[in-house]
C-alpha positions in Angstrom: -15.4 23.8 -97.8 -13.4 26.3 -99.9 -14.7 24.5 -103.1 -18.1 24.7 -102.0 -17.7 28.7 -101.5 -15.7 28.9 -104.6 -18.3 26.7 -106.5 -21.3 29.3 -104.7 -19.3 32.3 -105.7 -19.3 31.2 -109.6 -22.6 30.3 -109.7 -23.5 34.1 -108.2 -20.6 35.4 -110.9 -22.5 33.9 -114.1 -25.8 35.0 -112.5 -24.3 38.6 -112.7 -23.4 38.2 -116.1 -26.9 36.7 -117.4 -28.4 39.8 -115.7 -26.0 41.9 -117.1 -27.2 39.8 -120.9 -30.8 40.1 -120.6 -30.3 44.1 -119.8 -28.9 44.0 -123.5 -25.5 46.0 -122.4 -22.1 45.1 -120.7 -23.0 48.1 -118.3 -21.0 47.1 -114.9 -23.9 47.6 -111.6 -21.3 49.2 -110.0 -20.9 52.1 -113.0 -22.3 55.9 -111.5 -23.1 58.8 -112.7 -20.3 60.5 -114.9 -18.0 62.8 -113.0 -19.5 65.8 -115.5 -22.8 64.9 -114.7 -22.2 64.7 -110.9 -20.5 67.9 -110.9 -22.5 69.5 -113.2 -25.8 68.3 -110.4 -23.5 69.5 -107.8 -23.0 73.1 -108.8 -26.4 73.9 -110.4 -28.5 73.0 -107.0 -27.8 74.0 -103.2 -28.1 71.1 -101.0 -32.0 72.7 -99.9 -32.9 72.4 -103.8 -31.8 69.5 -104.3 -33.8 67.9 -101.3 -36.6 69.8 -102.5 -36.4 68.4 -106.4 -36.0 65.4 -104.7 -39.3 65.1 -102.6 -41.4 67.0 -105.3 -40.1 63.8 -107.8 -40.8 61.3 -105.5 -37.2 59.6 -105.4 -37.3 56.2 -104.2 -34.5 53.5 -103.4 -34.8 50.1 -104.7 -32.6 46.5 -105.2 -31.5 44.9 -108.3 -31.6 41.9 -109.0 -28.1 41.3 -108.0 -28.4 43.5 -104.7 -27.4 47.3 -105.6 -29.5 49.9 -104.6 -30.5 51.8 -107.3 -32.8 55.5 -106.9 -35.1 57.6 -109.0 -38.2 59.4 -109.6 -41.3 57.2 -109.6 -45.3 57.8 -109.8 -47.0 59.0 -107.0 -50.1 56.3 -106.6 -52.3 55.5 -104.2 -54.8 53.3 -102.6 -58.0 54.3 -101.2 -60.0 51.4 -99.8 -63.9 51.5 -99.7 -66.5 49.2 -99.9 -65.1 48.2 -103.5 -61.1 48.7 -103.5 -60.6 51.5 -105.8 -57.1 53.1 -107.4 -56.8 56.7 -107.7 -54.3 57.6 -111.0 -54.3 61.5 -110.2 -56.7 61.8 -112.5 -54.9 59.5 -114.9 -57.6 58.4 -117.3 -58.1 54.5 -118.2 -55.2 53.0 -120.1 -56.0 51.4 -123.5 -54.0 48.3 -125.3 -52.2 50.8 -127.6 -50.8 52.7 -124.4 -47.3 52.4 -123.6 -46.4 49.6 -121.2 -43.4 51.4 -119.5 -45.9 53.8 -118.9 -48.0 51.5 -117.6 -45.3 49.8 -115.3 -44.1 53.1 -114.0 -48.1 53.3 -112.7 -47.4 49.7 -110.6 -43.7 50.7 -109.6 -45.3 53.7 -107.7 -48.4 51.9 -106.2 -46.0 49.1 -104.8 -43.8 51.8 -102.9 -47.2 53.5 -101.4 -47.6 50.6 -99.5 -51.6 49.7 -100.4 -53.1 47.7 -97.7 -53.4 44.8 -99.8 -50.2 43.9 -100.1 -47.5 42.7 -97.7 -44.6 45.0 -97.7 -42.1 42.1 -98.8 -44.1 41.2 -101.6 -43.9 44.7 -102.6 -40.3 44.7 -102.3 -40.3 42.2 -104.4 -42.4 43.6 -107.6 -40.3 46.5 -107.5 -36.9 44.8 -108.0 -38.7 42.4 -111.0 -40.8 45.3 -112.8 -38.0 47.7 -112.9 -36.2 44.1 -114.1 -38.9 43.5 -117.0 -39.0 47.2 -118.2 -35.6 46.9 -119.1 -36.0 43.1 -120.5 -35.4 43.1 -123.8 -37.3 40.9 -126.6 -38.1 40.7 -130.0 -41.4 42.4 -131.2 -43.0 42.1 -134.9 -43.9 45.7 -136.7 -44.8 44.5 -139.5 -41.9 44.9 -141.7 -39.9 42.3 -139.6 -38.8 42.0 -136.0 -37.3 43.9 -134.0 -35.6 43.9 -130.7 -36.2 46.3 -128.3 -37.1 46.8 -124.2 -40.5 45.9 -122.7 -41.2 49.4 -121.7 -40.9 50.5 -125.0 -43.1 48.7 -126.6 -47.3 49.1 -126.0 -49.5 47.1 -122.9 -51.0 44.9 -126.3 -47.2 43.5 -126.7 -47.1 42.3 -123.0 -48.5 39.2 -123.0 -45.9 37.9 -125.3 -43.3 40.0 -123.5 -44.6 38.6 -120.2 -43.7 34.8 -121.6 -40.3 35.5 -122.9 -38.7 37.5 -119.7 -40.2 34.5 -117.1 -38.6 31.8 -119.5 -35.7 33.6 -120.0 -34.7 33.1 -116.3 -34.8 29.5 -116.8 -31.4 29.8 -118.4 -28.2 28.1 -116.8 -27.0 30.5 -113.7 -30.4 32.1 -113.1 -31.4 31.7 -109.3 -33.6 28.2 -109.6 -37.0 30.1 -108.4 -36.8 33.5 -110.3 -39.0 32.2 -112.8 -42.0 31.7 -110.1 -41.3 35.0 -108.5 -41.5 36.4 -112.5 -44.8 34.3 -113.3 -46.2 36.0 -109.6 -45.1 39.6 -111.1 -47.0 38.4 -114.6 -50.0 37.9 -112.2 -50.0 41.0 -110.0 -49.8 42.8 -113.6 -52.7 41.1 -114.6 -54.8 41.9 -111.8 -53.9 45.5 -112.1 -54.4 45.7 -115.9 -57.9 43.7 -116.1 -59.4 44.0 -112.2 -59.5 41.0 -109.5 -62.8 40.3 -107.4 -62.5 38.4 -104.0 -66.1 37.2 -103.2 -65.2 35.1 -100.9 -62.9 37.1 -98.4 -64.8 38.9 -95.3 -65.9 42.0 -96.6 -66.0 41.0 -100.2 -63.9 43.3 -102.1 -62.8 43.8 -105.7 -59.9 45.9 -107.9 -60.6 48.0 -110.2 -58.8 47.5 -113.5 -56.4 49.7 -115.1 -57.5 49.0 -118.5 -60.8 50.6 -119.7 -63.8 48.4 -120.4 -63.5 47.7 -123.6 -59.7 46.8 -123.4 -59.9 44.3 -120.5 -62.3 42.8 -121.9 -60.0 42.0 -124.7 -57.1 41.4 -122.9 -58.6 38.2 -121.0 -56.2 36.4 -118.9 -52.5 36.6 -119.3 -51.3 33.2 -119.0 -52.5 30.5 -120.9 -52.8 26.5 -120.0 -50.4 25.9 -122.5 -48.3 28.3 -121.0 -48.7 27.2 -117.5 -47.9 23.5 -119.0 -44.7 24.3 -120.5 -44.1 26.2 -116.9 -44.9 23.4 -114.8 -42.7 21.0 -116.5 -39.7 22.7 -116.8 -39.9 24.7 -112.9 -38.6 22.0 -110.6 -36.9 22.8 -107.3 -36.2 21.4 -103.9 -36.0 24.4 -101.5 -35.2 25.4 -98.0 -38.1 27.3 -95.9 -38.3 29.2 -93.2 -41.2 29.6 -90.6 -42.1 33.4 -90.1 -42.9 34.6 -86.7 -46.8 34.0 -86.2 -46.6 31.2 -88.8 -48.2 27.6 -87.7 -48.0 24.3 -89.5 -51.2 22.4 -88.7 -51.4 18.8 -89.0 -54.6 17.0 -90.3 -54.8 12.8 -90.3 -51.7 11.9 -92.2 -52.5 9.1 -94.7 -50.1 7.1 -96.3 -47.0 9.3 -96.1 -43.8 7.8 -97.5 -40.8 6.5 -95.6 -37.3 6.1 -97.0 -37.9 2.4 -97.1 -40.3 3.0 -99.8 -43.5 1.8 -97.7 -46.6 3.6 -97.2 -48.0 4.3 -93.4 -51.0 5.5 -92.1 -50.0 8.8 -89.0 -52.8 9.5 -86.6 -52.9 13.6 -85.5 -51.5 12.7 -82.8 -48.5 11.2 -84.3 -48.7 14.2 -87.0 -48.3 16.8 -84.1 -44.8 14.7 -82.7 -43.5 14.8 -86.2 -43.7 18.6 -86.4 -43.4 19.8 -83.0 -40.3 21.6 -83.9 -41.3 23.4 -86.9 -42.4 26.7 -84.9 -41.3 29.8 -85.8 -37.5 30.8 -86.8 -37.4 26.8 -87.4 -36.4 25.9 -91.0 -37.3 22.4 -93.1 -36.3 20.8 -96.6 -39.4 21.1 -98.9 -39.8 19.8 -102.4 -42.0 21.8 -104.8 -44.4 19.2 -107.0 -45.9 21.7 -109.3 -46.6 25.6 -110.9 -48.8 27.3 -108.1 -51.5 28.5 -110.9 -51.8 24.6 -112.3 -54.5 22.8 -110.5 -55.0 19.0 -110.0 -57.9 17.5 -108.4 -55.5 14.7 -106.9 -53.9 17.0 -104.4 -53.7 15.8 -101.0 -52.6 18.6 -98.1 -52.1 16.8 -94.8 -49.8 19.6 -92.9 -51.5 23.0 -93.2 -49.8 26.1 -93.3 -50.6 29.7 -92.3 -49.2 33.0 -91.3 -50.2 36.2 -89.8 -53.7 37.3 -91.7 -53.3 40.2 -94.4 -57.6 41.4 -94.5 -56.9 42.1 -98.0 -54.0 39.9 -99.5 -54.1 40.3 -103.8 -51.4 37.9 -103.9 -52.2 35.5 -101.8 -52.4 32.5 -104.2 -48.5 32.6 -104.6 -47.8 29.4 -102.6 -46.4 26.3 -103.6 -48.1 22.6 -103.8 -45.6 20.3 -102.2 -44.1 17.9 -99.9 -42.5 18.8 -96.3 -39.3 16.7 -95.5 -40.5 15.3 -91.6 -37.8 13.2 -89.7 -39.2 10.9 -87.5 -39.3 11.6 -83.7 -37.9 8.4 -82.7 -35.6 7.6 -85.7 -34.4 10.7 -87.3 -32.9 8.1 -90.3 -36.8 7.3 -90.9 -37.9 10.6 -93.5 -41.5 11.2 -93.9 -42.6 13.0 -97.1 -45.5 15.1 -96.3 -47.8 16.5 -99.1 -48.6 20.2 -98.2 -49.1 23.6 -99.0 -46.4 26.2 -98.7 -46.4 29.9 -98.7 -43.4 31.7 -101.0 -42.8 34.0 -98.3 -41.4 31.1 -96.2 -38.7 29.9 -98.9 -34.9 31.5 -97.3 -32.8 29.1 -99.8 -32.5 27.2 -103.1 -31.5 23.6 -102.9 -28.7 23.4 -105.2 -27.5 19.4 -106.6 -23.9 19.3 -108.0 -23.1 15.6 -107.6 -23.8 14.2 -104.5 -23.3 17.9 -102.8 -26.1 19.6 -101.9 -25.6 23.7 -101.6 -27.7 26.1 -100.3 -28.2 29.1 -102.7 -30.4 32.4 -101.0 -33.5 33.7 -102.7 -32.7 37.2 -104.3 -33.0 40.3 -101.5 -35.7 42.6 -101.8 -35.5 44.8 -98.7 -33.9 48.0 -98.6 -32.8 47.0 -94.7 -30.4 44.2 -95.7 -28.2 46.4 -98.0 -25.5 49.6 -97.6 -27.2 52.5 -97.9 -24.8 53.7 -100.5 -27.2 54.2 -103.9 -26.8 54.6 -107.8 -29.2 57.7 -109.2 -31.2 56.2 -112.1 -32.1 59.2 -114.6 
């Protein structure tokens, strides 16, 4: 047990080092403002004045990938609901491909803090953390005279396609949490929907999200992730995870045909037996799940034998973020017999990655996104 905890601490330390490297510096995540700067702020403002300034500048908190609090001013952005979902950006004109990627990311961070009706809180918290990481991520750009290294937030929207792919693939490196590539890919889709717009014609009522980019800009942009990138991502991203059924979550079996037992043989299981097989998987229960492929890749050969659902969100922009794979289910009469049941599981259900080292397995918690999960100490960001 002691060695397992040591291995987990070493893995988390390696992840902290990787995050520091990706930020382009060796600054400690525990660093705070210099004492002189803190003294200057304390002397120049009364508590009431500072509180009013923070309200005026819309100070908010968020979490880093390492689970530390940060705080700083964010854009005020609100989404108003009408027959067509529209975003109001305080009289900002439509953006073009030449505009700052950093400004665009700031708008999306402010939008997530405003809790729009088409985002679940857990998703909004995750995007806040990862959008800050994307803005600070350093990659190489071609400037006409050669390659230059700079942060994504310092570039233009036109360069985001290359930068996003580099950012997502960087999380495939050793020392990163196994689920981070998928979380980064989903953040890219969130960004894409706001840049180019999104339509949900099969929802009731149908609705659409108007694009941040001007009409010419979003036609030129097209989709962010092409087939070749999805193929590369699917080949690299393999993960086994542990899931937990959330409050209000349900698992509904279909007629299960040809599920595979540990003896390698296939058998047919009817609906009644299937219901008994998963009867223990109610809200609060956990189960292992093997992810088969990227949630954006398509297959005509998928068969789903257990349907999962959760409390509905009327306007759910990111409901596509779910994984095809297999739920590992023990037989009701003989737990030594394990069945692999094809299913789709929402990404929000994943609580841990299952990391295998030799014959040992470790449960590595997914990163914390909610401020409710960490102490109240924060680091101020200018």
